[in-house]
Structures are given as structure tokens and as C-alpha cells.
N, C-alpha and C positions, 0 to 999 in steps of 0.2 A: 393727550386727546380730551376732546370736550365731553362733558358729562351734565346730567340734571341734577341740581341740588333741590332738595325739599326741605322747605321751612315749616316743620311740623306745628311750631307754635300758632301758624295761622290757618291751621285747617279746621273748617268747622263742619263740613259734610263729606267725610271720607268717601263714602259709597259714590256720591255724584262726581267727585274728583276722579276716582278709579275708573268711571265709565267714559271719561273723556278720551282715553287712549284706545285708537280703534286696532291697536296690535296686542291688547290686554297686557301691557308692560308695567301698569301701575298696579301693584297689588296692596292689600290690607294685611299685615302681619303684626299680631299681638297688639292690635289697636292702632298701629301706625302704617303710613303709607310707605312704599317702597319701590324703586324701580328694578326690574328684572332684566335679564339678557335680551328680552324681545324688544327693548328700545330700539326705534330707528332713527332717533333725534329729528323727527319731523316736526317738532316745536309746536304741536297742537296744544299741548298742555300748558305751554309758556302764554298762549293767547286767551286760553279760556280757563285758566287756573287761578284767577284773581290774586295773583302774586305768590301764590304758594310755591310755584315752581321757579327755578332760575338756572339760566345755563351758564355752566363755569367753563372757561376756556383754560386748559392747562397750560399755563404759560412757562412752567418748569419743564415741560417736554423737550428734549434735545431738537434745536434747530438745525436743519441741513445746511451746509454751506453750498449755495446754489450756483456760486462762482465756479466751484470745483467740477461741476457736471455740465459739459458742453457738447451740443450736437443732436440731431435728430436721426435715430437708427430704425431701419427697416429691416426685417428678418426675410429673406429671399425663401420662397419655398419651391422646390424643384419636384415635378411629378414627371415620371417616365422620360428624364433627360430635358425636359423644357421647363422653363420658369413659368410658374402659375402667374395668370394676368393680374391677379389681385396685388402681386407685388409691384407692378409697374404703376397700378393705381395709387398705391400706398407711397411710392417714390415721388410721384407727382405731387401728393398732399404734403410730404415731408418737405420737398423743395419750396413749397408755399409758405409753411410754417417757418422753416429755416431763414427765408430771406426776411421774414419780419423781425427776428432776432439777431440776424447775421451769424448764424451758427452753419457749421457744416452738416451736409447730409451723409451718413455711413448706411452701408449695407452689409449685412452679415449674410454669407453664402457657405452653406455646408454640404457634403456629399462625398461621392468617389467618382472621381475623373470629372470634375465638374469645372475646371478652371476656365475652359472656353466660354462659359456663360457669364464670366465676370464682365467682359467686354460690353454686353448687351445692358447689364446694370448700369455701367458708367454712361451708355448712351441714353439712358432714361434719368440721368440727373444726379446719380450718386457721386460724390466727391471722392470716396474711398471706399473699396470693397475689401472686406476682411475675408479671407479665404481659409476655411478648414476642409482639408481633403484627406479623408481617412477611410478605409475600407469599412469601418464599423458604423459610418455615416451613409453608407449607400441607401439603405432603408431607414425611414424614420422609427427610432424607439425613443422612448421619453428621456431615459437616464442620459444617454450620451449627447442627444440634442440639448438637454438641458444644461449639461456641463459646458457644452460648446457656447452657449448663449450667456452663461454665467462667467465664463472666462473672457469673453468680450467685454462685458459690462465692466468687470473688475479693472481691466487694462485701460479701457478707453473713457469710461465714465460719462455715457450719453445721458442728455437730461431727459429725453422721450424715446421710448422703444414702441414702435408700431408693428403688429403682428396681423396676418391676415385671420378673418374669422372663419378659418376652414376647420375640418376635423383636426388636421396637425396643428393649426395654431391654438386651438381651444385646449388642447393638451399641453403644449409647450409653454404659452404665456402665464397661467396661473402657477406652474410648479416653479417657473424663474422668478416672478414676482414675490412667491412666499419666501424665497431664498435671501431676497433684499428687505423683506419686511414692509413693502411698499403696496400701494393700491394697484388695481387693475379694473378697467371699465370695459365691459364687453359690448360688442355690437353697436359701437358708437355710430351715429348718422351725421354729426356734424363736429369737426374739430377746429379750435382755433387756439391762439397762443398769446399770452400777454407780454408786455415789456419785461416782467419778472421772472420769464420763462415758465411760469404755471400754465399747464395746458387745460384749455376749456373742453371738457368732454361731454357731449350731449347725445343721449338716448332716450328712446321711449321707454316708460316703467309703469308698473301695474297695469299690465295687459295693453299697454299703449293709450293709457287715459291720460297720462301725463308726459311732458318732457323733463328729464332730470338732468340737471346741469351740475356736472361733477369737477372739483378740483382737488389735486393733491399737493397743498402748499409746503407741507413739512417733510416730505419724503422723496427721495430720487433713487432710481429713475421713475419715470412715469410710464405706466404700462396701459395700452388700449388695442383693442381688437376691431377690426373693421371687416365687414362682409365685402364678398366680391360684388362688383357693379354699384357700390355706393358712391365712389368717385371716379371721374373721368380718368382715361389714360392720356398722359401727356405726350405731347409730340417729341419724337427723338431729337436729341441736339449732339453738337460735336463734343465727343467726350474729352474731359480735360483733367479727370481724376486719376486716381492710382489704385494698384491692387497690393494689399499686403498680406502675406500669408502667415498663417499662425498654427501651432500644433498643439495638441493635447496629448496628455499622458495616457499610458495603458489604462492606470486606475480610473483616470476620468471617463474613458470610453467604456468601461466595464458595465455590463447589464445582465440581467438573470434572463433577459428575454432572447430567445433564439429563433431566428426566421429560418423556417425549414424549406418553404417554397412561396412563391407569389404567383397568384392567380388572377390575371386581369379582369375587371369587371367589364362586361360588356357595355359600351358607351350608348347611352340613350340621349336623343334629343328632347330637350324638355323645354319648358316655356321661357325659362332664361336665355335660350338661344334663338327664340322666335323674333323675327322682325316686326310681326303684327300679331296684337294680342287684343281679343275680345274677352272682357272680364266681366262676369255676372255677380250680383249680390243680392241682398234681401229683397229688391225690388221684383225678383222673379217669382210667380205664384206656385209654381209646381215643377217639379224636376224634369218634366217633359219638354219644359219650354226652353231647356238648355239646346234643344235641336235647332232651335231658331238661331241661337248664337253660333251653333257649330256651322250652318248654312253660311252665315255671313263671313265666318273665319275662313272656310274654303274658299269662298269667292276672292277674298283678298290673300289668300296662300298664307294664313296665319294659324293661330292656335287659340283654343278656349281655355280661360283661366277663371278664377273665382276668388271672392273673399274668404275669410274664415268661417263666416256664418253657413255657406254652402258646404263646406266641408265638415262642420260640425252636424249637420243635418243630414249628412250621408249623400248628399246629391253629387258631390265631385270628389275626386281622389286627392289626398294631401299633396301630391306632386303638382297639383294644379293651383295650389294657394299662392297668392301673392300677399307679401308682408313679412315682418321681422321673425314671425313663427312659421313661414313658409319660404318662398323663393323670392330673390330680389332679381327684378328684370329692368331692363333698359332698351325696350324696342324702339323702332323708328316710329310706330304708330301704336297707341294704345286707346281703345274704346271701352269706357266703363259703362256698364249697364246697370242702373238701380243700386249703386254702390254709394253710400253717404259719404266715405272719405275718412274713416278713423286715421289717427296718427300712426297706428301701427301697420296699416295698409299703405298709406302714402310714402311712408319711410321705405317701403319696399318697391315703389315705381315711380317716385318723383324725378329719377333721372331719364325718363322716357322722353324722346325728342318731341314728340306730337301727342298730346292728351286730349281726347274728345270724352267730354262727360256728358250722360244722359241721366236725368233725374227729374222726378216731379216736384221735388222740393227746392225753390230758388235759393234757399239759405244753405244748402248743402256743403259741408266742408269741402268736398271733392273740387268745387267750382274754384277755390281758391288757388288751385295748382293746375287747374285745366287750361290749356290754351283755347280750346273752344267749348263753351257751356251750352248746353242745349236742355232748355226746361220743358219737360214734357213727358209723357207716357211712352216708355220703350216699347209697349205692344202695339204702338201706332207708328214710331218711328223706325225701328228696326226692320219691318216688313218693307216700309216704303223705301228705306236704304239699299235692301236686298233687291227689290224690283228695279230700281235705278241703277244699280251696278250691272244686273243682268242685261237691262236695255243697252246701256253703255257698251258692255261687252259684245252685243249682237251687232252692233253697228261697226265694229273693228275687224 
């Protein structure tokens, strides 16, 4: 593992050097500089430290035999007897990655009486589905599901494991990654792979202010979680794969968690299900102006959404927020009103089929992803749009 070495003999102004680190990881102890556990290896001290700091790569660390790890694996998630759509999205991305390095695509399916679902996974591109059927897997519980995924990885040794960024996936992925002492990148928005089978994992970081590019070159498998509606669902194909059954021991399935009853949550139609979304941002002057967006949304049979700024201001409900800290949407039409287009927001809506952006700033980042860019005042444009739609409907 890499670390920062301090050349104490080169230190002239210890306090100035300590102030370089934004994470307060450089400390002065007994008159000498030291690096504490807060170090993020951001390398800012290397750039501004006048040669005092040096990055040391630990070449003595054991190197993984990458040739022993082969395949892109997707963990299937089953909800109420149906496969969660994020599984199909991940199978499409897995096939894309696997084709680049000529690896197979695996899928891990666990549950009780779920064998009939394996065929659907094959139709979405899996070369082999590993089926675990146990009554103990009927409902998700962390211990047995982690044991299932651990058993699969030890037996098959996939290079990459993709998990849906759902409540279930966010519990399963880190537990399993920890058992293999490997890394996990959560909420990836871009995935690619190199000829060396190193997975390029890209996600927004620091509140969406930067895009972090992460690799795990010395460990296998490589874990990543991806939210629903980040990648497109592929077209079904003629299945050519096979189903392989595996079993777990009673000890592996043991858990202290007992499910006494299950009460289904009432299904709600949120912004992620809307085909038309009208989204407002900082360009709105007061909360009452949301009524204007609501009127437009109703005319288009759509829903009103917002950026994080309006949620933090208390103007909209958190369920209406678009972005990685909110909801990921992929409507047929998205109209953004007074939204600048921060990375965190764009990552949650860039898959929309048609994006119309309205902003007074001609250099707003949102225009880089918009299909139609309108530079102007939303207080002039939206009323005209509303009147135009009403007039058009009156003639029909």
C-alpha cells in the first residue's frame, strides 16, 4: 500500500507545511511532522511541500495473479418473486465489459423457489447463472447472502463483481468485499475496463464537486455498486448459457436474524417512474413559484422535481430530489428550470431521452448535457410555454 514519506531534514517551516493538508492529516509532534490516519493520499502535499513529502509505492505488497481471476459477475436481486430491473442493467454493462477482455458473464441468483427466474437472466446476456435455492434465502438477511456470494467467489474467482446500489446491495457488497480484503466503489456512474482487467470505476465525490477515478490493481475481485437507471437495459437475446446449481451448508446459512412477518410497503409512484419531469433549481425566487412548474407538469402529464438546493431550503420534499443523493431518473422528457447542472445532479438524470434546459447563464454546465439549450429567464419562458400548450390543446 502506498504511503507518504516525510524528509524531516528538509523541513524549514513545519507549521506552513502542516497547513497544506485540507484533511488535517499532517501533524507536528515533538517538533517533527507526521502523517495521521486522516491522510487521503490526495497528493496535495507532494505538489506544495517543496520536496519534503514523497510518495512511496509499497512494491513488497503481494501482487494478485490476475490470470487466476476471470469473468464479470452480476448479483441478481429478487423482489417479491421478480428480478429487480437494476440486475438487467448490470448484465448489459457486464456484457459490454466482458466483450472488451473476452471474459464470460456470470450471474448469481439466490432465493427460495427462484429457479424459473434463471432463464430470464440468460436472455439478458448471462453466460452462466449460479443458482442457490434454500429456504433460508427466501428473504434477504446479511449473513446467509454474504455466505452465498463468498461461496461463489471462492469457487469461480470472477475478476469483477457488480451489485445493484439498492438497500440490499449496499448491505451485501461491503460485507463480502471485506471478507476478501478488497476494495469497493459505491454508486458508480461510469464503468470501463482495461486490457489488464483493471476496472475503471468513476463516481462523483466531495459532494459532487469532482469525479473520482478509482482502480483496484492489486486486489481481486473488484467490487462496484451501481444505482438503478444509471445504465440502459439491454435487448433480450437468444439464451446460450447454462444454469449451475450450488448448495450451502447449514452452518453457512445460519443467522441470528429471524423474520417473523413481512408487511409489504404500499407502492408509491415517484419521480423515477415519471415519463415527463419538470425540475426546478436555484433560479426560482420563492417557493410559491413552484406552482408555475406544477401547472406545466400537469399539462404534460408529468411530475415536478428539484435540485438539492430546493430540498435544503425546505421548498420541496426529499423524494423530489434528482441526483446521487436523491433519485436517479430516466424520463422521456426532462425540462430543467434554473438549474446550473452540478455533477451530482447530472449523474442522476443524464440518461433522460430528451433534456431541455432553461438558464440565464449561457455557460451553465447543464447545457453540456442538454439536447435543447434555452438561454433566458424561466419567468418569461415557462408562462409562454404554458400558454402555448393550452392553445394547442384547445385546437385539438
